[in-house]
PDB file of N, H, CA, C and O in Angstrom:
ATOM      1  N   MET A   1     -36.971 -24.410   0.611  1.00  0.00           N
ATOM      2  CA  MET A   1     -35.844 -24.320   1.515  1.00  0.00           C
ATOM      3  C   MET A   1     -35.359 -22.863   1.565  1.00  0.00           C
ATOM      4  O   MET A   1     -35.345 -22.170   0.548  1.00  0.00           O
ATOM      5  N   ALA A   2     -34.966 -22.416   2.751  1.00  0.00           N
ATOM      6  H   ALA A   2     -34.978 -22.979   3.577  1.00  0.00           H
ATOM      7  CA  ALA A   2     -34.516 -21.037   2.931  1.00  0.00           C
ATOM      8  C   ALA A   2     -33.177 -20.808   2.234  1.00  0.00           C
ATOM      9  O   ALA A   2     -32.371 -21.726   2.082  1.00  0.00           O
ATOM     10  N   LYS A   3     -32.961 -19.572   1.818  1.00  0.00           N
ATOM     11  H   LYS A   3     -33.616 -18.826   1.942  1.00  0.00           H
ATOM     12  CA  LYS A   3     -31.704 -19.196   1.174  1.00  0.00           C
ATOM     13  C   LYS A   3     -30.563 -19.276   2.180  1.00  0.00           C
ATOM     14  O   LYS A   3     -30.689 -18.776   3.298  1.00  0.00           O
ATOM     15  N   MET A   4     -29.474 -19.886   1.804  1.00  0.00           N
ATOM     16  H   MET A   4     -29.372 -20.292   0.896  1.00  0.00           H
ATOM     17  CA  MET A   4     -28.318 -19.998   2.690  1.00  0.00           C
ATOM     18  C   MET A   4     -27.283 -18.949   2.287  1.00  0.00           C
ATOM     19  O   MET A   4     -27.268 -18.478   1.150  1.00  0.00           O
ATOM     20  N   GLY A   5     -26.439 -18.599   3.219  1.00  0.00           N
ATOM     21  H   GLY A   5     -26.452 -18.982   4.143  1.00  0.00           H
ATOM     22  CA  GLY A   5     -25.382 -17.640   2.912  1.00  0.00           C
ATOM     23  C   GLY A   5     -24.901 -16.962   4.175  1.00  0.00           C
ATOM     24  O   GLY A   5     -25.264 -17.345   5.287  1.00  0.00           O
ATOM     25  N   ARG A   6     -24.099 -15.975   3.985  1.00  0.00           N
ATOM     26  H   ARG A   6     -23.804 -15.664   3.081  1.00  0.00           H
ATOM     27  CA  ARG A   6     -23.552 -15.232   5.119  1.00  0.00           C
ATOM     28  C   ARG A   6     -24.668 -14.456   5.807  1.00  0.00           C
ATOM     29  O   ARG A   6     -25.488 -13.825   5.140  1.00  0.00           O
ATOM     30  N   PRO A   7     -24.703 -14.500   7.155  1.00  0.00           N
ATOM     31  CA  PRO A   7     -25.740 -13.740   7.863  1.00  0.00           C
ATOM     32  C   PRO A   7     -25.546 -12.231   7.693  1.00  0.00           C
ATOM     33  O   PRO A   7     -24.420 -11.752   7.560  1.00  0.00           O
ATOM     34  N   LYS A   8     -26.635 -11.506   7.700  1.00  0.00           N
ATOM     35  H   LYS A   8     -27.550 -11.895   7.808  1.00  0.00           H
ATOM     36  CA  LYS A   8     -26.587 -10.052   7.568  1.00  0.00           C
ATOM     37  C   LYS A   8     -26.002  -9.442   8.841  1.00  0.00           C
ATOM     38  O   LYS A   8     -26.248  -9.932   9.943  1.00  0.00           O
ATOM     39  N   VAL A   9     -25.230  -8.376   8.681  1.00  0.00           N
ATOM     40  H   VAL A   9     -25.029  -7.977   7.786  1.00  0.00           H
ATOM     41  CA  VAL A   9     -24.657  -7.668   9.820  1.00  0.00           C
ATOM     42  C   VAL A   9     -25.438  -6.384  10.067  1.00  0.00           C
ATOM     43  O   VAL A   9     -26.064  -5.839   9.158  1.00  0.00           O
ATOM     44  N   GLU A  10     -25.394  -5.908  11.310  1.00  0.00           N
ATOM     45  H   GLU A  10     -24.886  -6.351  12.049  1.00  0.00           H
ATOM     46  CA  GLU A  10     -26.123  -4.683  11.644  1.00  0.00           C
ATOM     47  C   GLU A  10     -25.431  -3.449  11.080  1.00  0.00           C
ATOM     48  O   GLU A  10     -26.083  -2.557  10.536  1.00  0.00           O
ATOM     49  N   VAL A  11     -24.109  -3.401  11.210  1.00  0.00           N
ATOM     50  H   VAL A  11     -23.579  -4.125  11.652  1.00  0.00           H
ATOM     51  CA  VAL A  11     -23.351  -2.247  10.730  1.00  0.00           C
ATOM     52  C   VAL A  11     -22.490  -2.711   9.562  1.00  0.00           C
ATOM     53  O   VAL A  11     -21.620  -3.566   9.725  1.00  0.00           O
ATOM     54  N   ILE A  12     -22.734  -2.152   8.400  1.00  0.00           N
ATOM     55  H   ILE A  12     -23.441  -1.457   8.267  1.00  0.00           H
ATOM     56  CA  ILE A  12     -21.989  -2.533   7.211  1.00  0.00           C
ATOM     57  C   ILE A  12     -20.680  -1.759   7.166  1.00  0.00           C
ATOM     58  O   ILE A  12     -20.672  -0.532   7.256  1.00  0.00           O
ATOM     59  N   LYS A  13     -19.577  -2.481   7.027  1.00  0.00           N
ATOM     60  H   LYS A  13     -19.583  -3.478   6.953  1.00  0.00           H
ATOM     61  CA  LYS A  13     -18.259  -1.858   6.917  1.00  0.00           C
ATOM     62  C   LYS A  13     -17.912  -1.781   5.440  1.00  0.00           C
ATOM     63  O   LYS A  13     -17.348  -2.718   4.875  1.00  0.00           O
ATOM     64  N   ASP A  14     -18.253  -0.660   4.821  1.00  0.00           N
ATOM     65  H   ASP A  14     -18.712   0.101   5.280  1.00  0.00           H
ATOM     66  CA  ASP A  14     -18.018  -0.525   3.392  1.00  0.00           C
ATOM     67  C   ASP A  14     -16.986   0.552   3.045  1.00  0.00           C
ATOM     68  O   ASP A  14     -16.785   0.857   1.869  1.00  0.00           O
ATOM     69  N   LYS A  15     -16.345   1.118   4.034  1.00  0.00           N
ATOM     70  H   LYS A  15     -16.508   0.871   4.989  1.00  0.00           H
ATOM     71  CA  LYS A  15     -15.321   2.139   3.810  1.00  0.00           C
ATOM     72  C   LYS A  15     -13.939   1.503   3.958  1.00  0.00           C
ATOM     73  O   LYS A  15     -13.730   0.666   4.836  1.00  0.00           O
ATOM     74  N   THR A  16     -13.011   1.893   3.113  1.00  0.00           N
ATOM     75  H   THR A  16     -13.181   2.573   2.400  1.00  0.00           H
ATOM     76  CA  THR A  16     -11.662   1.345   3.127  1.00  0.00           C
ATOM     77  C   THR A  16     -10.664   2.446   3.421  1.00  0.00           C
ATOM     78  O   THR A  16     -10.760   3.553   2.891  1.00  0.00           O
ATOM     79  N   ILE A  17      -9.699   2.124   4.278  1.00  0.00           N
ATOM     80  H   ILE A  17      -9.621   1.224   4.708  1.00  0.00           H
ATOM     81  CA  ILE A  17      -8.605   3.042   4.591  1.00  0.00           C
ATOM     82  C   ILE A  17      -7.305   2.318   4.251  1.00  0.00           C
ATOM     83  O   ILE A  17      -7.105   1.170   4.647  1.00  0.00           O
ATOM     84  N   THR A  18      -6.430   2.989   3.520  1.00  0.00           N
ATOM     85  H   THR A  18      -6.593   3.921   3.198  1.00  0.00           H
ATOM     86  CA  THR A  18      -5.145   2.411   3.150  1.00  0.00           C
ATOM     87  C   THR A  18      -4.058   3.133   3.921  1.00  0.00           C
ATOM     88  O   THR A  18      -4.096   4.354   4.074  1.00  0.00           O
ATOM     89  N   MET A  19      -3.081   2.364   4.411  1.00  0.00           N
ATOM     90  H   MET A  19      -3.051   1.373   4.287  1.00  0.00           H
ATOM     91  CA  MET A  19      -2.004   2.952   5.191  1.00  0.00           C
ATOM     92  C   MET A  19      -0.677   2.375   4.712  1.00  0.00           C
ATOM     93  O   MET A  19      -0.532   1.161   4.567  1.00  0.00           O
ATOM     94  N   ARG A  20       0.274   3.245   4.472  1.00  0.00           N
ATOM     95  H   ARG A  20       0.157   4.231   4.589  1.00  0.00           H
ATOM     96  CA  ARG A  20       1.599   2.789   4.059  1.00  0.00           C
ATOM     97  C   ARG A  20       2.513   2.768   5.271  1.00  0.00           C
ATOM     98  O   ARG A  20       2.523   3.706   6.069  1.00  0.00           O
ATOM     99  N   VAL A  21       3.286   1.687   5.406  1.00  0.00           N
ATOM    100  H   VAL A  21       3.278   0.926   4.758  1.00  0.00           H
ATOM    101  CA  VAL A  21       4.223   1.541   6.517  1.00  0.00           C
ATOM    102  C   VAL A  21       5.568   1.068   5.975  1.00  0.00           C
ATOM    103  O   VAL A  21       5.658   0.559   4.858  1.00  0.00           O
ATOM    104  N   THR A  22       6.599   1.243   6.775  1.00  0.00           N
ATOM    105  H   THR A  22       6.526   1.657   7.682  1.00  0.00           H
ATOM    106  CA  THR A  22       7.917   0.742   6.402  1.00  0.00           C
ATOM    107  C   THR A  22       7.945  -0.777   6.607  1.00  0.00           C
ATOM    108  O   THR A  22       7.109  -1.319   7.331  1.00  0.00           O
ATOM    109  N   PRO A  23       8.881  -1.449   5.987  1.00  0.00           N
ATOM    110  CA  PRO A  23       8.994  -2.894   6.218  1.00  0.00           C
ATOM    111  C   PRO A  23       9.183  -3.238   7.706  1.00  0.00           C
ATOM    112  O   PRO A  23       8.646  -4.237   8.185  1.00  0.00           O
ATOM    113  N   ALA A  24       9.933  -2.423   8.420  1.00  0.00           N
ATOM    114  H   ALA A  24      10.369  -1.611   8.031  1.00  0.00           H
ATOM    115  CA  ALA A  24      10.152  -2.671   9.849  1.00  0.00           C
ATOM    116  C   ALA A  24       8.853  -2.535  10.639  1.00  0.00           C
ATOM    117  O   ALA A  24       8.559  -3.358  11.506  1.00  0.00           O
ATOM    118  N   GLU A  25       8.079  -1.497  10.337  1.00  0.00           N
ATOM    119  H   GLU A  25       8.318  -0.829   9.632  1.00  0.00           H
ATOM    120  CA  GLU A  25       6.790  -1.305  11.015  1.00  0.00           C
ATOM    121  C   GLU A  25       5.845  -2.463  10.716  1.00  0.00           C
ATOM    122  O   GLU A  25       5.129  -2.934  11.600  1.00  0.00           O
ATOM    123  N   TYR A  26       5.845  -2.920   9.463  1.00  0.00           N
ATOM    124  H   TYR A  26       6.426  -2.538   8.745  1.00  0.00           H
ATOM    125  CA  TYR A  26       4.985  -4.031   9.071  1.00  0.00           C
ATOM    126  C   TYR A  26       5.342  -5.294   9.852  1.00  0.00           C
ATOM    127  O   TYR A  26       4.454  -6.005  10.321  1.00  0.00           O
ATOM    128  N   GLU A  27       6.628  -5.574   9.992  1.00  0.00           N
ATOM    129  H   GLU A  27       7.350  -4.996   9.611  1.00  0.00           H
ATOM    130  CA  GLU A  27       7.060  -6.767  10.726  1.00  0.00           C
ATOM    131  C   GLU A  27       6.646  -6.696  12.196  1.00  0.00           C
ATOM    132  O   GLU A  27       6.221  -7.697  12.773  1.00  0.00           O
ATOM    133  N   ILE A  28       6.770  -5.512  12.802  1.00  0.00           N
ATOM    134  H   ILE A  28       7.116  -4.698  12.334  1.00  0.00           H
ATOM    135  CA  ILE A  28       6.381  -5.347  14.205  1.00  0.00           C
ATOM    136  C   ILE A  28       4.882  -5.595  14.366  1.00  0.00           C
ATOM    137  O   ILE A  28       4.456  -6.295  15.285  1.00  0.00           O
ATOM    138  N   ILE A  29       4.087  -5.016  13.467  1.00  0.00           N
ATOM    139  H   ILE A  29       4.433  -4.447  12.721  1.00  0.00           H
ATOM    140  CA  ILE A  29       2.631  -5.191  13.527  1.00  0.00           C
ATOM    141  C   ILE A  29       2.269  -6.653  13.296  1.00  0.00           C
ATOM    142  O   ILE A  29       1.422  -7.205  13.999  1.00  0.00           O
ATOM    143  N   LYS A  30       2.909  -7.278  12.313  1.00  0.00           N
ATOM    144  H   LYS A  30       3.597  -6.829  11.743  1.00  0.00           H
ATOM    145  CA  LYS A  30       2.617  -8.676  11.982  1.00  0.00           C
ATOM    146  C   LYS A  30       2.975  -9.604  13.144  1.00  0.00           C
ATOM    147  O   LYS A  30       2.208 -10.510  13.469  1.00  0.00           O
ATOM    148  N   GLU A  31       4.122  -9.387  13.765  1.00  0.00           N
ATOM    149  H   GLU A  31       4.745  -8.651  13.501  1.00  0.00           H
ATOM    150  CA  GLU A  31       4.536 -10.211  14.900  1.00  0.00           C
ATOM    151  C   GLU A  31       3.593 -10.023  16.089  1.00  0.00           C
ATOM    152  O   GLU A  31       3.245 -10.989  16.767  1.00  0.00           O
ATOM    153  N   TYR A  32       3.181  -8.778  16.339  1.00  0.00           N
ATOM    154  H   TYR A  32       3.464  -7.993  15.788  1.00  0.00           H
ATOM    155  CA  TYR A  32       2.233  -8.516  17.420  1.00  0.00           C
ATOM    156  C   TYR A  32       0.921  -9.254  17.159  1.00  0.00           C
ATOM    157  O   TYR A  32       0.373  -9.891  18.058  1.00  0.00           O
ATOM    158  N   ALA A  33       0.423  -9.165  15.935  1.00  0.00           N
ATOM    159  H   ALA A  33       0.868  -8.647  15.205  1.00  0.00           H
ATOM    160  CA  ALA A  33      -0.836  -9.824  15.587  1.00  0.00           C
ATOM    161  C   ALA A  33      -0.730 -11.329  15.778  1.00  0.00           C
ATOM    162  O   ALA A  33      -1.637 -11.943  16.341  1.00  0.00           O
ATOM    163  N   GLN A  34       0.351 -11.929  15.324  1.00  0.00           N
ATOM    164  H   GLN A  34       1.087 -11.430  14.866  1.00  0.00           H
ATOM    165  CA  GLN A  34       0.524 -13.373  15.455  1.00  0.00           C
ATOM    166  C   GLN A  34       0.622 -13.796  16.916  1.00  0.00           C
ATOM    167  O   GLN A  34       0.034 -14.805  17.308  1.00  0.00           O
ATOM    168  N   SER A  35       1.352 -13.042  17.718  1.00  0.00           N
ATOM    169  H   SER A  35       1.829 -12.223  17.400  1.00  0.00           H
ATOM    170  CA  SER A  35       1.535 -13.425  19.119  1.00  0.00           C
ATOM    171  C   SER A  35       0.273 -13.243  19.949  1.00  0.00           C
ATOM    172  O   SER A  35       0.139 -13.855  21.009  1.00  0.00           O
ATOM    173  N   HIS A  36      -0.659 -12.405  19.481  1.00  0.00           N
ATOM    174  H   HIS A  36      -0.550 -11.908  18.620  1.00  0.00           H
ATOM    175  CA  HIS A  36      -1.917 -12.178  20.196  1.00  0.00           C
ATOM    176  C   HIS A  36      -3.118 -12.822  19.491  1.00  0.00           C
ATOM    177  O   HIS A  36      -4.268 -12.543  19.829  1.00  0.00           O
ATOM    178  N   ASN A  37      -2.836 -13.683  18.511  1.00  0.00           N
ATOM    179  H   ASN A  37      -1.902 -13.909  18.236  1.00  0.00           H
ATOM    180  CA  ASN A  37      -3.883 -14.371  17.741  1.00  0.00           C
ATOM    181  C   ASN A  37      -4.914 -13.403  17.165  1.00  0.00           C
ATOM    182  O   ASN A  37      -6.119 -13.622  17.282  1.00  0.00           O
ATOM    183  N   LEU A  38      -4.426 -12.337  16.546  1.00  0.00           N
ATOM    184  H   LEU A  38      -3.446 -12.159  16.451  1.00  0.00           H
ATOM    185  CA  LEU A  38      -5.275 -11.339  15.904  1.00  0.00           C
ATOM    186  C   LEU A  38      -4.863 -11.203  14.449  1.00  0.00           C
ATOM    187  O   LEU A  38      -3.782 -11.640  14.054  1.00  0.00           O
ATOM    188  N   THR A  39      -5.731 -10.595  13.659  1.00  0.00           N
ATOM    189  H   THR A  39      -6.609 -10.240  13.980  1.00  0.00           H
ATOM    190  CA  THR A  39      -5.340 -10.233  12.306  1.00  0.00           C
ATOM    191  C   THR A  39      -4.706  -8.843  12.358  1.00  0.00           C
ATOM    192  O   THR A  39      -4.852  -8.119  13.343  1.00  0.00           O
ATOM    193  N   ILE A  40      -4.012  -8.488  11.301  1.00  0.00           N
ATOM    194  H   ILE A  40      -3.894  -9.076  10.501  1.00  0.00           H
ATOM    195  CA  ILE A  40      -3.424  -7.150  11.236  1.00  0.00           C
ATOM    196  C   ILE A  40      -4.532  -6.108  11.294  1.00  0.00           C
ATOM    197  O   ILE A  40      -4.374  -5.073  11.941  1.00  0.00           O
ATOM    198  N   THR A  41      -5.649  -6.368  10.627  1.00  0.00           N
ATOM    199  H   THR A  41      -5.777  -7.208  10.102  1.00  0.00           H
ATOM    200  CA  THR A  41      -6.784  -5.445  10.657  1.00  0.00           C
ATOM    201  C   THR A  41      -7.279  -5.241  12.079  1.00  0.00           C
ATOM    202  O   THR A  41      -7.557  -4.111  12.481  1.00  0.00           O
ATOM    203  N   GLN A  42      -7.394  -6.322  12.848  1.00  0.00           N
ATOM    204  H   GLN A  42      -7.169  -7.240  12.522  1.00  0.00           H
ATOM    205  CA  GLN A  42      -7.862  -6.205  14.231  1.00  0.00           C
ATOM    206  C   GLN A  42      -6.894  -5.386  15.073  1.00  0.00           C
ATOM    207  O   GLN A  42      -7.325  -4.600  15.917  1.00  0.00           O
ATOM    208  N   VAL A  43      -5.592  -5.558  14.857  1.00  0.00           N
ATOM    209  H   VAL A  43      -5.243  -6.197  14.172  1.00  0.00           H
ATOM    210  CA  VAL A  43      -4.590  -4.776  15.599  1.00  0.00           C
ATOM    211  C   VAL A  43      -4.754  -3.293  15.291  1.00  0.00           C
ATOM    212  O   VAL A  43      -4.747  -2.460  16.198  1.00  0.00           O
ATOM    213  N   LEU A  44      -4.901  -2.964  14.004  1.00  0.00           N
ATOM    214  H   LEU A  44      -4.907  -3.640  13.267  1.00  0.00           H
ATOM    215  CA  LEU A  44      -5.049  -1.561  13.629  1.00  0.00           C
ATOM    216  C   LEU A  44      -6.364  -0.977  14.135  1.00  0.00           C
ATOM    217  O   LEU A  44      -6.403   0.185  14.539  1.00  0.00           O
ATOM    218  N   GLN A  45      -7.438  -1.759  14.120  1.00  0.00           N
ATOM    219  H   GLN A  45      -7.406  -2.703  13.792  1.00  0.00           H
ATOM    220  CA  GLN A  45      -8.721  -1.282  14.655  1.00  0.00           C
ATOM    221  C   GLN A  45      -8.603  -0.989  16.146  1.00  0.00           C
ATOM    222  O   GLN A  45      -9.128   0.018  16.622  1.00  0.00           O
ATOM    223  N   LYS A  46      -7.915  -1.861  16.889  1.00  0.00           N
ATOM    224  H   LYS A  46      -7.489  -2.679  16.502  1.00  0.00           H
ATOM    225  CA  LYS A  46      -7.721  -1.616  18.319  1.00  0.00           C
ATOM    226  C   LYS A  46      -6.907  -0.338  18.547  1.00  0.00           C
ATOM    227  O   LYS A  46      -7.187   0.427  19.471  1.00  0.00           O
ATOM    228  N   GLY A  47      -5.901  -0.114  17.698  1.00  0.00           N
ATOM    229  H   GLY A  47      -5.675  -0.735  16.947  1.00  0.00           H
ATOM    230  CA  GLY A  47      -5.097   1.100  17.810  1.00  0.00           C
ATOM    231  C   GLY A  47      -5.926   2.346  17.580  1.00  0.00           C
ATOM    232  O   GLY A  47      -5.778   3.330  18.306  1.00  0.00           O
ATOM    233  N   VAL A  48      -6.792   2.322  16.587  1.00  0.00           N
ATOM    234  H   VAL A  48      -6.912   1.524  15.997  1.00  0.00           H
ATOM    235  CA  VAL A  48      -7.664   3.466  16.305  1.00  0.00           C
ATOM    236  C   VAL A  48      -8.611   3.686  17.482  1.00  0.00           C
ATOM    237  O   VAL A  48      -8.835   4.825  17.889  1.00  0.00           O
ATOM    238  N   GLU A  49      -9.167   2.611  18.029  1.00  0.00           N
ATOM    239  H   GLU A  49      -8.985   1.685  17.699  1.00  0.00           H
ATOM    240  CA  GLU A  49     -10.065   2.735  19.188  1.00  0.00           C
ATOM    241  C   GLU A  49      -9.349   3.388  20.359  1.00  0.00           C
ATOM    242  O   GLU A  49      -9.914   4.247  21.035  1.00  0.00           O
ATOM    243  N   MET A  50      -8.083   2.976  20.605  1.00  0.00           N
ATOM    244  H   MET A  50      -7.624   2.278  20.056  1.00  0.00           H
ATOM    245  CA  MET A  50      -7.322   3.547  21.715  1.00  0.00           C
ATOM    246  C   MET A  50      -7.085   5.036  21.520  1.00  0.00           C
ATOM    247  O   MET A  50      -7.207   5.810  22.469  1.00  0.00           O
ATOM    248  N   VAL A  51      -6.750   5.444  20.314  1.00  0.00           N
ATOM    249  H   VAL A  51      -6.651   4.816  19.543  1.00  0.00           H
ATOM    250  CA  VAL A  51      -6.512   6.861  20.026  1.00  0.00           C
ATOM    251  C   VAL A  51      -7.803   7.659  20.218  1.00  0.00           C
ATOM    252  O   VAL A  51      -7.782   8.740  20.807  1.00  0.00           O
ATOM    253  N   LEU A  52      -8.916   7.135  19.728  1.00  0.00           N
ATOM    254  H   LEU A  52      -8.933   6.257  19.249  1.00  0.00           H
ATOM    255  CA  LEU A  52     -10.179   7.866  19.832  1.00  0.00           C
ATOM    256  C   LEU A  52     -10.679   7.958  21.265  1.00  0.00           C
ATOM    257  O   LEU A  52     -11.357   8.924  21.616  1.00  0.00           O
ATOM    258  N   LYS A  53     -10.362   6.974  22.101  1.00  0.00           N
ATOM    259  H   LYS A  53      -9.811   6.189  21.816  1.00  0.00           H
ATOM    260  CA  LYS A  53     -10.781   7.014  23.509  1.00  0.00           C
ATOM    261  C   LYS A  53     -10.000   8.057  24.297  1.00  0.00           C
ATOM    262  O   LYS A  53     -10.518   8.617  25.263  1.00  0.00           O
ATOM    263  N   THR A  54      -8.762   8.324  23.899  1.00  0.00           N
ATOM    264  H   THR A  54      -8.341   7.869  23.114  1.00  0.00           H
ATOM    265  CA  THR A  54      -7.925   9.280  24.648  1.00  0.00           C
ATOM    266  C   THR A  54      -8.101  10.705  24.154  1.00  0.00           C
ATOM    267  O   THR A  54      -7.517  11.626  24.726  1.00  0.00           O
ATOM    268  N   THR A  55      -8.881  10.908  23.120  1.00  0.00           N
ATOM    269  H   THR A  55      -9.355  10.160  22.656  1.00  0.00           H
ATOM    270  CA  THR A  55      -9.058  12.244  22.569  1.00  0.00           C
ATOM    271  C   THR A  55     -10.242  12.948  23.183  1.00  0.00           C
ATOM    272  O   THR A  55     -10.533  14.090  22.828  1.00  0.00           O
TER     273      THR A  55
END
C-alpha cells in the first residue's frame, strides 16, 4: 500500500516573519479576517502582495 500523508508542495514555505502590532491593530486585522473568511496569515500575505505590486 502507498504511503499516506500530506501531499508535497511545489514551493516550500520555510521562512518565518514575526510582526508586533498593538492590541487595536490586532483586533482590526482579526475582524477583517473573520468577515472575509480568511486567516490572519492570509490577510497579511495579501497586504504584502499589494505593497509589492505597487512598488
